[in-house]
N, C-alpha and C positions, 0 to 999 in steps of 0.2 A: 472386305470379307467375301469369301467364295463359298459356294455350295455345289458340290459335285454330286449328282444324283443318278441312280439306276445303273451304276457301274459294276462290272465284274472285277472286284477289287482283290488283287494279290498283295496282301499286306507284307509278305515275306517275314512275318512274325509268327507263322504257324497257322494263320487263318486265311481262308478264301471266302469272301462275302459276295454272294449273288445278289444282284439288285441293291447294292450297297450305296451308302451316302457318306460324304465327308464334309465336315465344316472346317474351313480355314479362317483363322483370325490372327491378325498382327503377325503374319508370316509363319505361323506355326499351325500344326494340325491340332484342332480343338476338340473335335468329336468324330467318331467313326461308328457306323451302325446301319441297321436296315430301316428303322422307323423314325429317322430324324426329320425334324421340320425345318425348312429353310428359314433362316432369319430374314426379317423384312427388308433389311438393307443389303442383303447378299446378292452378288452376281451369280446367276445359276448357269452351271454347265451340265447339259444332259449327256451322260455317258452311256446311255442305253445301247446294248449290243457291243460295247467296247471294253477293252482290257485296260485296267487302271493299275499302274505299277509305281513303286518308288523310282525316282530318277536314277538312271544308271550311273555307276561309278567306275572310273578307270584308275586302278591303283598304281599304275606306273606308265607315265608318258612324258613327253617333252613339249606339250602344246604351249605355244607362245615363246618358246626358246629357239625353235627353228621355224621361222615364219614361212608361210606359203609363198613359193615362187620368188624368194628374195635372194637366194644365194648367200655369199659371205656376209653381206650387209645385215641379213636377218638371222645369221647363225651365231647364237650367243650362249651355247650350251657347254662348250668345252674350253677351258683355259689351259692350253697344251704347252705350258712352259715350266710347270712344276707339278710333280706327281702327287703333291700333298697340298690341297686347297680347301680345307674344311670350312674356312671363313666365308666362302662364297655363298650368296643367298639367291635362290631362284627369283624371288620377287623383284630383284633389281634388273632382271633381263627380260621379263615377260611383257609382251605387247598384247594386251587384252583386245585390241582392235583388229588383231589378225583374223582373217576370214575363218580359220579353223574353229574358233570359238563359236561362231554363229552356226556353222555346220554341225558342231557337237550338240548344242542344245536342240537344234532342229531334229536331230536324230535320237533325242532322248537322253543324252549324256548330260547330267547336271552337275556332277562333281568330277574334277580331275586332280590327280596327285602328280604334280609335274616338277621337274628340276633338272639338274645338270646331267650331262652324258657320262660315258664310261671311259673317257680317255685317261683319267687320273686314278691312282689307287684310292685316293679320297677326293671326291669331286665337289662336295658342297651340300648345302641344305635344300631339301625338297619342301614344297608347300602344298597343302590341300586347299583348293579354291573352287568356287562355283564358276560355271562356264559363261555366265551372263554378267556383263558390266563393262564400263569404260575405264574404270580406275582399279588397278589391281588391289590397292589397299582396301577397297570396299567389297572385294570378292572373296577375301580370305576366310576360309573355314578354320584352318589351323596352320600356324607358321611359327617356327619350323615344325615339320611333321616327321622328318627322317633325315639321316645323314648318308649320302650316297657313297658307296665304296664299289670297287670293281676288281674282278679277278679274270684270269684267262687272257684271250688274245688281244683285247683292245689296249690295255696299258702296255703290254709287251710290244705291240706294233708301233704305237706312238713313240715310245722312248727308245726303241731300237733304232728308229730313223734318226734320232738325235744323239745316238751313241752314248746314252746315259741310262742309269738304273731307273726303273726295272726293265730288264731284258729277258727275265725268266720268271716263272711262277714262284720260284723260291724268293726272289727279290721282292715281288709284289707282296707276299705274305710277310716278309721281314720288315718292309717299310711300314706296313700297317701296324704290326706289333710294336715296332720301335716308337711310332708316333703315339699310339695309345699309351704306351709306358711313359713317354714324356708328359702326356696330358695328365696321367695319374700323379706323377711327381709334382707337376705344376699345381695341381689341386691340393696336394699335401702341404706344399710351401704356402699356399694361400691360407690354409687353416692355421699354420704356425704364425703367419703374419698377422692374424687377428689378435693374437696374444702379444706378439712382439713385432711392431710395424717395421723394424729394421730387417726382418726376414721376409717381408712381403715381396714376391717376385715382380719383375717388370711386366707390365701388361702385355699379353700375347694373344692376339685375336684368334689365331689357329687353336691354341690350347683352350681358350674360352669356349669356342664352338664345340670342341670335343668333350668338354666338361658336361655338356648336355647329354651326350651318349653315356659317359661313365656314371652319371647320376641317374640314368634310366629315365630321363625326361623325354628322349626320343630314341628310336631304334637305329641301328645300322641298316641300310637298305642295300642289299648285296646283289650286284650284277654278277650272275654266275650261270652259265649255260651247261658246262660239262659236269659230270657227276663228281669228279675229283675236286673241282673248284667249289661245288656246293658243300662238300665235306670240309674243305679248308675254311670256308666262311663260318660254318658251324663250330669248328674247332677253335678258331680265334675268338668267337663270341663267348664260348664257354671259358676260355682262358682268362678273359677280362670281365666275365660275369655281366655281359651287356645283352640287351634285346636285339633281335635281328629279324628282318624279313628276307625271304629267299625269292629273288626276282629273276624272271626268265625261266629258270628251272627246266630248260629244254630236255635234259636227260633225266628228269625227275621220275619218269615212268620206269627207268632202269633200276632205281633205288627206292621205289615207293615204300617198301616195308621199313626201310631204315628211316625214312623221313617221318613215317607215321610214329615210330618209336621216339623220335626226337621231339614230336609234338609241335613242329613248326608248320605254319601255313605256307602255301606255295602260290606265288603270283606268276601265272604261266603265260608266255607269249614273247614276242609276236609270232604267231603260227601261220597267219595268212600272208606268207612272204616266202621268198626263195631261200635256199640254203646258201647264204651269201658268204659264209666262212666255215672253216673246218669244224669248229666246235658246234655248229648247227647241223651236222650230218645226220643226227638222229631226230630231227625235227618231225613232229607228227601231231595231228589233232587227237590221237589216242591218249596223249599224256593226261589231260584233265580227268578223263573217266577212270583211268588206271589209278591215279593218285586218290581220287575220291573213294574208289572201291577199297583201297588200302587203309582208308581212315584219315586222309590228309585233307584239311580244309583248303579249298582252292578258290582263287580268283583268276579271272581271265583279263588280260590287258592287251593293249594295242601297240605300245611303245611309239605312239604317234610322234613324229610324222611317218614312221615306218609303215604303219597302217593308219589311215585317217580315223580319228576318234569316233566318228559316227558309224563306223563299221563294227563297233564293239558287239552289238547284238548279232551281227552276221558271224563273228568269230564264235560266239556262244552257240549259235545254230550249227556250225560245222563241228563243234565238239559233240553236240547231240548226235549228229550223223555218225560220229565215230564211237558212240557208245555211252556218252554221258547222259544221265537221266535229265529230263526236261526241267524239272523243278530245281535240280542242282545247278543247271546251266543258268537259270534265272538268279539263283543265289550267288553264283559266281560273278555276276555283274551288278549286284545290289548289296545285300547284307554281308556277304563274305568279305569283299574288299573293305567294307566299312569296319568290320571287326578286326581284320588283319592289320589294317593301318591304325586303328584306334580312334575312329571318328564315328563309331556307331551310336554314340550318345546324341548325335545330331542328324545323321542321315543313314540311308540303307534300308529302311523299312517304313511302312505307313503306320505310325503309332502316335498316340496322343502325346503332345509335348515336343515332338521332333519337328525339324524344319519342314515346311510345306514344299518339298521338292517332289513333284508328282508328274508322271507322264501318262497320257491317255493315247492308246493306239486303236486303230480301226480293225486290228487283227492281232495275231500273235507275233511279236517282233523277232523271236528266236526260231520260228518255224516257217514263217511266210515271207519270202523275199519281197513280195508286193505290198506288205504291210506299210501303212503310212502313219506318221505321227499326227494325231488329231489335235493335241494341245500339250505344251510343256509349261509347267509351273515351277518357278524357282523362288524360294523364300516368300511364297504366297502370291507371287505376281505372275500373270500369264505373259510369258516372254515370246511364245510362238503359238499360233493357233490357225487351224483351218475350219474353225467353227463358222 
């Protein structure tokens, strides 16, 4: 049991509590308030003069999939032999002992949504996990949490070099449509097979994975930088009546009003990086602020290892410098990504009943580059401390 006292608590649930206290029991947030009494068996953390926040969440990264300093041996994010690989599961490639995980929770990032890269039209299944642990099975928050798809330059470049489809944006969209249609037919055959076993289709791992998307159990997670690619992603999601998240959204500021009308959240980034390809030519930290002003719910992501995960609050700070409201920047790395991904029942805010993922800072992490992490708590356990 833990008792955090005297903290400046940003619950991210609409309330800021000065000199507030939090009781943590059995890995969950038990009580929050100003006049709480510490249980006799609780370890006490004095957060006087410090900022208390829910653990940060990166809604799109590849932590554990591309290991630090390993090269090919540690690169397990792209199976570049088939443009359609929905059956791949991130959990089978993640190395939780990679140094990047420790750096993440030391920097206040407690949840990462990680998975395959963008070489394939359909890349495989993402997982939401905590950043502390030695065995990935024990770190899982939700698995699978999304199905990765990719538009634009990446699948074009990969398969042009192999002289096979897709070599154009038309082919990328057509392959995605065709595969989703096949999955729909597979599901229909399975339904008929329940009544007549002779009509049951042969088991197909790819189609089984995509059934999760068509049944709206998980969303498509769309890698799309350019405005036209973002619209293509939305168009196909509508055609098949499936959920979708818009990831990268580099040109989102150019189409902000349209995205607001669509009612889709935007997971923006990586922005603290060079314009490494043509579709990033309009890269700017203005994007989050412009999208927010238009009414789009935003999350900020690192695309780690493109940007190391522990620089997530730095990215939020640079968005503030470019016009994003400070509180919205904090939301963009806490409650907003949780809501966009669909894990806000567990994480993203300091509320009774939620996982006790809490970070205490000696300053404001999105405004002060010299701010240090005082303590990181994941599932009620102090995993890092300068106390």
